[in-house]
Structure formats: structure tokens, C-alpha cells
N, CA, C and O atoms as a GROMACS GRO file, in nm:
protein
  344
    1UNK      N    1  21.765   4.719 -27.674
    1UNK     CA    2  21.801   4.681 -27.808
    1UNK      C    3  21.680   4.615 -27.874
    1UNK      O    4  21.608   4.538 -27.811
    2UNK      N    5  21.660   4.646 -28.003
    2UNK     CA    6  21.549   4.585 -28.075
    2UNK      C    7  21.589   4.449 -28.129
    2UNK      O    8  21.708   4.423 -28.151
    3UNK      N    9  21.492   4.363 -28.150
    3UNK     CA   10  21.519   4.231 -28.205
    3UNK      C   11  21.545   4.243 -28.355
    3UNK      O   12  21.468   4.308 -28.426
    4UNK      N   13  21.655   4.182 -28.403
    4UNK     CA   14  21.683   4.187 -28.546
    4UNK      C   15  21.569   4.123 -28.627
    4UNK      O   16  21.518   4.018 -28.589
    5UNK      N   17  21.532   4.187 -28.735
    5UNK     CA   18  21.425   4.136 -28.819
    5UNK      C   19  21.475   4.040 -28.926
    5UNK      O   20  21.400   3.955 -28.974
    6UNK      N   21  21.600   4.053 -28.964
    6UNK     CA   22  21.656   3.975 -29.073
    6UNK      C   23  21.732   3.855 -29.020
    6UNK      O   24  21.810   3.867 -28.925
    7UNK      N   25  21.710   3.740 -29.083
    7UNK     CA   26  21.787   3.622 -29.044
    7UNK      C   27  21.908   3.609 -29.137
    7UNK      O   28  21.912   3.664 -29.246
    8UNK      N   29  22.006   3.534 -29.089
    8UNK     CA   30  22.134   3.521 -29.158
    8UNK      C   31  22.118   3.463 -29.299
    8UNK      O   32  22.184   3.510 -29.392
    9UNK      N   33  22.034   3.362 -29.315
    9UNK     CA   34  22.020   3.299 -29.447
    9UNK      C   35  21.958   3.394 -29.548
    9UNK      O   36  21.997   3.395 -29.665
   10UNK      N   37  21.862   3.474 -29.506
   10UNK     CA   38  21.802   3.573 -29.596
   10UNK      C   39  21.907   3.673 -29.640
   10UNK      O   40  21.913   3.710 -29.758
   11UNK      N   41  21.989   3.719 -29.547
   11UNK     CA   42  22.093   3.816 -29.580
   11UNK      C   43  22.198   3.754 -29.671
   11UNK      O   44  22.242   3.819 -29.766
   12UNK      N   45  22.239   3.630 -29.644
   12UNK     CA   46  22.336   3.563 -29.732
   12UNK      C   47  22.282   3.555 -29.876
   12UNK      O   48  22.354   3.586 -29.971
   13UNK      N   49  22.158   3.514 -29.890
   13UNK     CA   50  22.098   3.503 -30.023
   13UNK      C   51  22.092   3.640 -30.091
   13UNK      O   52  22.119   3.651 -30.210
   14UNK      N   53  22.055   3.743 -30.015
   14UNK     CA   54  22.048   3.877 -30.072
   14UNK      C   55  22.186   3.923 -30.116
   14UNK      O   56  22.200   3.979 -30.225
   15UNK      N   57  22.288   3.900 -30.033
   15UNK     CA   58  22.424   3.941 -30.069
   15UNK      C   59  22.473   3.870 -30.194
   15UNK      O   60  22.534   3.932 -30.281
   16UNK      N   61  22.446   3.741 -30.206
   16UNK     CA   62  22.484   3.667 -30.328
   16UNK      C   63  22.417   3.728 -30.449
   16UNK      O   64  22.481   3.748 -30.553
   17UNK      N   65  22.290   3.757 -30.438
   17UNK     CA   66  22.214   3.816 -30.548
   17UNK      C   67  22.266   3.955 -30.582
   17UNK      O   68  22.283   3.989 -30.700
   18UNK      N   69  22.291   4.036 -30.480
   18UNK     CA   70  22.340   4.172 -30.502
   18UNK      C   71  22.475   4.170 -30.572
   18UNK      O   72  22.494   4.238 -30.673
   19UNK      N   73  22.569   4.091 -30.520
   19UNK     CA   74  22.703   4.085 -30.578
   19UNK      C   75  22.697   4.034 -30.722
   19UNK      O   76  22.764   4.087 -30.810
   20UNK      N   77  22.618   3.931 -30.745
   20UNK     CA   78  22.609   3.878 -30.881
   20UNK      C   79  22.549   3.981 -30.977
   20UNK      O   80  22.593   3.991 -31.092
   21UNK      N   81  22.451   4.058 -30.932
   21UNK     CA   82  22.390   4.160 -31.018
   21UNK      C   83  22.486   4.276 -31.045
   21UNK      O   84  22.501   4.319 -31.159
   22UNK      N   85  22.551   4.326 -30.941
   22UNK     CA   86  22.641   4.440 -30.956
   22UNK      C   87  22.763   4.406 -31.041
   22UNK      O   88  22.810   4.488 -31.119
   23UNK      N   89  22.813   4.284 -31.025
   23UNK     CA   90  22.935   4.245 -31.095
   23UNK      C   91  22.909   4.159 -31.218
   23UNK      O   92  23.002   4.108 -31.280
   24UNK      N   93  22.782   4.142 -31.253
   24UNK     CA   94  22.741   4.065 -31.370
   24UNK      C   95  22.797   3.922 -31.366
   24UNK      O   96  22.861   3.875 -31.460
   25UNK      N   97  22.771   3.856 -31.254
   25UNK     CA   98  22.813   3.717 -31.233
   25UNK      C   99  22.690   3.629 -31.218
   25UNK      O  100  22.582   3.678 -31.184
   26UNK      N  101  22.705   3.501 -31.243
   26UNK     CA  102  22.598   3.406 -31.214
   26UNK      C  103  22.593   3.388 -31.062
   26UNK      O  104  22.696   3.369 -30.999
   27UNK      N  105  22.474   3.394 -31.004
   27UNK     CA  106  22.460   3.384 -30.858
   27UNK      C  107  22.520   3.256 -30.804
   27UNK      O  108  22.575   3.255 -30.693
   28UNK      N  109  22.509   3.146 -30.879
   28UNK     CA  110  22.561   3.018 -30.828
   28UNK      C  111  22.713   3.012 -30.830
   28UNK      O  112  22.771   2.916 -30.779
   29UNK      N  113  22.780   3.112 -30.889
   29UNK     CA  114  22.926   3.115 -30.887
   29UNK      C  115  22.979   3.199 -30.771
   29UNK      O  116  23.100   3.203 -30.749
   30UNK      N  117  22.891   3.265 -30.698
   30UNK     CA  118  22.932   3.348 -30.585
   30UNK      C  119  22.929   3.263 -30.459
   30UNK      O  120  22.823   3.218 -30.415
   31UNK      N  121  23.047   3.243 -30.400
   31UNK     CA  122  23.060   3.166 -30.277
   31UNK      C  123  23.053   3.260 -30.157
   31UNK      O  124  23.106   3.370 -30.161
   32UNK      N  125  22.988   3.215 -30.052
   32UNK     CA  126  22.977   3.298 -29.932
   32UNK      C  127  23.108   3.307 -29.855
   32UNK      O  128  23.122   3.392 -29.767
   33UNK      N  129  23.206   3.221 -29.887
   33UNK     CA  130  23.332   3.219 -29.814
   33UNK      C  131  23.444   3.295 -29.886
   33UNK      O  132  23.549   3.320 -29.825
   34UNK      N  133  23.425   3.332 -30.010
   34UNK     CA  134  23.530   3.397 -30.090
   34UNK      C  135  23.530   3.547 -30.063
   34UNK      O  136  23.425   3.610 -30.058
   35UNK      N  137  23.650   3.606 -30.044
   35UNK     CA  138  23.658   3.750 -30.019
   35UNK      C  139  23.595   3.832 -30.132
   35UNK      O  140  23.603   3.796 -30.249
   36UNK      N  141  23.533   3.943 -30.094
   36UNK     CA  142  23.467   4.029 -30.191
   36UNK      C  143  23.559   4.072 -30.304
   36UNK      O  144  23.519   4.072 -30.420
   37UNK      N  145  23.684   4.107 -30.270
   37UNK     CA  146  23.774   4.157 -30.374
   37UNK      C  147  23.811   4.050 -30.477
   37UNK      O  148  23.854   4.084 -30.587
   38UNK      N  149  23.795   3.923 -30.443
   38UNK     CA  150  23.820   3.816 -30.540
   38UNK      C  151  23.721   3.821 -30.656
   38UNK      O  152  23.749   3.772 -30.765
   39UNK      N  153  23.606   3.880 -30.630
   39UNK     CA  154  23.505   3.895 -30.734
   39UNK      C  155  23.516   4.030 -30.805
   39UNK      O  156  23.445   4.056 -30.902
   40UNK      N  157  23.605   4.115 -30.756
   40UNK     CA  158  23.620   4.248 -30.814
   40UNK      C  159  23.538   4.356 -30.746
   40UNK      O  160  23.523   4.466 -30.800
   41UNK      N  161  23.486   4.325 -30.628
   41UNK     CA  162  23.409   4.425 -30.552
   41UNK      C  163  23.509   4.515 -30.480
   41UNK      O  164  23.573   4.472 -30.384
   42UNK      N  165  23.522   4.639 -30.525
   42UNK     CA  166  23.620   4.728 -30.464
   42UNK      C  167  23.561   4.799 -30.342
   42UNK      O  168  23.445   4.780 -30.307
   43UNK      N  169  23.643   4.881 -30.278
   43UNK     CA  170  23.600   4.944 -30.153
   43UNK      C  171  23.483   5.040 -30.173
   43UNK      O  172  23.395   5.048 -30.087
   44UNK      N  173  23.480   5.110 -30.284
   44UNK     CA  174  23.368   5.202 -30.310
   44UNK      C  175  23.239   5.123 -30.326
   44UNK      O  176  23.136   5.158 -30.268
   45UNK      N  177  23.244   5.015 -30.404
   45UNK     CA  178  23.125   4.932 -30.423
   45UNK      C  179  23.082   4.866 -30.293
   45UNK      O  180  22.963   4.846 -30.269
   46UNK      N  181  23.179   4.831 -30.208
   46UNK     CA  182  23.146   4.768 -30.079
   46UNK      C  183  23.073   4.866 -29.988
   46UNK      O  184  22.979   4.827 -29.918
   47UNK      N  185  23.115   4.992 -29.988
   47UNK     CA  186  23.047   5.093 -29.906
   47UNK      C  187  22.906   5.119 -29.961
   47UNK      O  188  22.812   5.135 -29.884
   48UNK      N  189  22.894   5.123 -30.092
   48UNK     CA  190  22.761   5.138 -30.154
   48UNK      C  191  22.673   5.020 -30.114
   48UNK      O  192  22.556   5.038 -30.082
   49UNK      N  193  22.729   4.899 -30.118
   49UNK     CA  194  22.655   4.779 -30.080
   49UNK      C  195  22.604   4.791 -29.936
   49UNK      O  196  22.490   4.754 -29.907
   50UNK      N  197  22.688   4.841 -29.846
   50UNK     CA  198  22.646   4.859 -29.706
   50UNK      C  199  22.528   4.955 -29.699
   50UNK      O  200  22.434   4.932 -29.622
   51UNK      N  201  22.532   5.061 -29.777
   51UNK     CA  202  22.421   5.156 -29.778
   51UNK      C  203  22.292   5.096 -29.831
   51UNK      O  204  22.184   5.122 -29.778
   52UNK      N  205  22.303   5.016 -29.936
   52UNK     CA  206  22.185   4.950 -29.992
   52UNK      C  207  22.129   4.850 -29.891
   52UNK      O  208  22.007   4.837 -29.878
   53UNK      N  209  22.218   4.779 -29.820
   53UNK     CA  210  22.173   4.685 -29.716
   53UNK      C  211  22.097   4.760 -29.606
   53UNK      O  212  21.995   4.711 -29.557
   54UNK      N  213  22.147   4.876 -29.567
   54UNK     CA  214  22.078   4.956 -29.465
   54UNK      C  215  21.935   4.987 -29.507
   54UNK      O  216  21.842   4.975 -29.428
   55UNK      N  217  21.920   5.028 -29.632
   55UNK     CA  218  21.786   5.061 -29.683
   55UNK      C  219  21.699   4.937 -29.695
   55UNK      O  220  21.582   4.939 -29.657
   56UNK      N  221  21.756   4.832 -29.749
   56UNK     CA  222  21.679   4.709 -29.775
   56UNK      C  223  21.632   4.642 -29.646
   56UNK      O  224  21.519   4.593 -29.639
   57UNK      N  225  21.719   4.639 -29.544
   57UNK     CA  226  21.690   4.564 -29.423
   57UNK      C  227  21.663   4.651 -29.300
   57UNK      O  228  21.642   4.599 -29.190
   58UNK      N  229  21.664   4.782 -29.318
   58UNK     CA  230  21.637   4.876 -29.207
   58UNK      C  231  21.729   4.852 -29.088
   58UNK      O  232  21.685   4.848 -28.973
   59UNK      N  233  21.858   4.838 -29.118
   59UNK     CA  234  21.959   4.823 -29.012
   59UNK      C  235  22.068   4.925 -29.036
   59UNK      O  236  22.094   4.963 -29.151
   60UNK      N  237  22.133   4.969 -28.931
   60UNK     CA  238  22.242   5.066 -28.940
   60UNK      C  239  22.373   4.990 -28.940
   60UNK      O  240  22.407   4.923 -28.843
   61UNK      N  241  22.447   4.999 -29.050
   61UNK     CA  242  22.571   4.923 -29.065
   61UNK      C  243  22.690   5.018 -29.066
   61UNK      O  244  22.691   5.116 -29.141
   62UNK      N  245  22.787   4.989 -28.983
   62UNK     CA  246  22.914   5.061 -28.989
   62UNK      C  247  22.987   5.008 -29.112
   62UNK      O  248  23.017   4.888 -29.117
   63UNK      N  249  23.018   5.092 -29.211
   63UNK     CA  250  23.081   5.043 -29.334
   63UNK      C  251  23.211   4.967 -29.311
   63UNK      O  252  23.250   4.885 -29.395
   64UNK      N  253  23.280   4.993 -29.200
   64UNK     CA  254  23.404   4.921 -29.175
   64UNK      C  255  23.380   4.772 -29.152
   64UNK      O  256  23.472   4.691 -29.167
   65UNK      N  257  23.256   4.734 -29.116
   65UNK     CA  258  23.225   4.592 -29.095
   65UNK      C  259  23.245   4.512 -29.224
   65UNK      O  260  23.276   4.393 -29.219
   66UNK      N  261  23.227   4.577 -29.337
   66UNK     CA  262  23.243   4.510 -29.466
   66UNK      C  263  23.388   4.467 -29.486
   66UNK      O  264  23.414   4.370 -29.556
   67UNK      N  265  23.482   4.540 -29.426
   67UNK     CA  266  23.624   4.514 -29.448
   67UNK      C  267  23.689   4.430 -29.338
   67UNK      O  268  23.800   4.382 -29.357
   68UNK      N  269  23.622   4.412 -29.225
   68UNK     CA  270  23.681   4.336 -29.115
   68UNK      C  271  23.701   4.190 -29.150
   68UNK      O  272  23.806   4.133 -29.121
   69UNK      N  273  23.604   4.129 -29.212
   69UNK     CA  274  23.614   3.991 -29.263
   69UNK      C  275  23.539   3.994 -29.396
   69UNK      O  276  23.422   3.957 -29.402
   70UNK      N  277  23.607   4.039 -29.502
   70UNK     CA  278  23.540   4.077 -29.626
   70UNK      C  279  23.490   3.962 -29.714
   70UNK      O  280  23.539   3.940 -29.824
   71UNK      N  281  23.393   3.890 -29.662
   71UNK     CA  282  23.324   3.786 -29.739
   71UNK      C  283  23.178   3.790 -29.693
   71UNK      O  284  23.146   3.853 -29.593
   72UNK      N  285  23.093   3.723 -29.766
   72UNK     CA  286  22.953   3.719 -29.725
   72UNK      C  287  22.941   3.658 -29.586
   72UNK      O  288  22.875   3.714 -29.499
   73UNK      N  289  23.005   3.542 -29.566
   73UNK     CA  290  22.998   3.477 -29.435
   73UNK      C  291  23.054   3.566 -29.325
   73UNK      O  292  22.996   3.575 -29.216
   74UNK      N  293  23.166   3.632 -29.353
   74UNK     CA  294  23.228   3.719 -29.253
   74UNK      C  295  23.142   3.838 -29.217
   74UNK      O  296  23.130   3.873 -29.100
   75UNK      N  297  23.081   3.899 -29.318
   75UNK     CA  298  22.995   4.014 -29.292
   75UNK      C  299  22.870   3.973 -29.214
   75UNK      O  300  22.830   4.042 -29.121
   76UNK      N  301  22.810   3.861 -29.253
   76UNK     CA  302  22.691   3.814 -29.181
   76UNK      C  303  22.727   3.783 -29.036
   76UNK      O  304  22.651   3.817 -28.945
   77UNK      N  305  22.842   3.720 -29.013
   77UNK     CA  306  22.885   3.688 -28.877
   77UNK      C  307  22.906   3.816 -28.795
   77UNK      O  308  22.868   3.823 -28.678
   78UNK      N  309  22.968   3.916 -28.856
   78UNK     CA  310  22.990   4.044 -28.787
   78UNK      C  311  22.857   4.111 -28.752
   78UNK      O  312  22.842   4.167 -28.644
   79UNK      N  313  22.762   4.106 -28.844
   79UNK     CA  314  22.631   4.166 -28.819
   79UNK      C  315  22.554   4.089 -28.711
   79UNK      O  316  22.480   4.148 -28.633
   80UNK      N  317  22.572   3.957 -28.708
   80UNK     CA  318  22.511   3.878 -28.600
   80UNK      C  319  22.574   3.916 -28.467
   80UNK      O  320  22.504   3.934 -28.367
   81UNK      N  321  22.706   3.928 -28.464
   81UNK     CA  322  22.777   3.965 -28.342
   81UNK      C  323  22.736   4.102 -28.289
   81UNK      O  324  22.738   4.126 -28.168
   82UNK      N  325  22.698   4.191 -28.381
   82UNK     CA  326  22.653   4.325 -28.342
   82UNK      C  327  22.504   4.328 -28.308
   82UNK      O  328  22.450   4.432 -28.272
   83UNK      N  329  22.439   4.212 -28.320
   83UNK     CA  330  22.297   4.204 -28.288
   83UNK      C  331  22.206   4.261 -28.395
   83UNK      O  332  22.089   4.289 -28.369
   84UNK      N  333  22.258   4.278 -28.517
   84UNK     CA  334  22.180   4.337 -28.625
   84UNK      C  335  22.109   4.232 -28.711
   84UNK      O  336  22.016   4.264 -28.785
   85UNK      N  337  22.155   4.109 -28.701
   85UNK     CA  338  22.099   3.996 -28.778
   85UNK      C  339  22.085   3.879 -28.683
   85UNK      O  340  22.170   3.856 -28.597
   86UNK      N  341  21.976   3.804 -28.700
   86UNK     CA  342  21.959   3.688 -28.613
   86UNK      C  343  22.006   3.561 -28.681
   86UNK      O  344  21.999   3.453 -28.623
   0.00000   0.00000   0.00000
């Protein structure tokens, strides 16, 4: 297994920025603990987000991970558990 290049805090910050940009929200209003759908991020946008994350961070993400614990903190924790984020 390769060592993850991305750390959790970098990914959290990127996710906050991505969600705020896609949904036209102020970044400081996006909480890492709030479910994605509370902000209006639907399943199609969540799968697109996973694809953009793959390109941005050079990691292979199973799109279902976005829905297992659908918040920034939950997704980061799942990616850490899979060894994709340190």
C-alpha cells in the first residue's frame, strides 16, 4: 500500500471550499459536521465531488463512501480508515 499524500486537514479545507463554491455559500458557514444534503448537495453533485477529489488528490474513491457518513468529517474519517488520507 502506498502512503497517503493528503492529510485530513487539507482535505477538510478543500471540501469546505468546494462545497461553498458549488453551492454558492460562504465557506465559513459550511460546518464539517453537517450532512451534505443539509446544504443542498444532492447525490449527483456528491458523486461529481468524489470524481473531482480523485483528480485533485490522486486517490481512488469509491463514490459510496460519500453516502456512508455524508458529512465532511464523516467522509474524511472514511478515507482515513481506507488508508487514502493520513
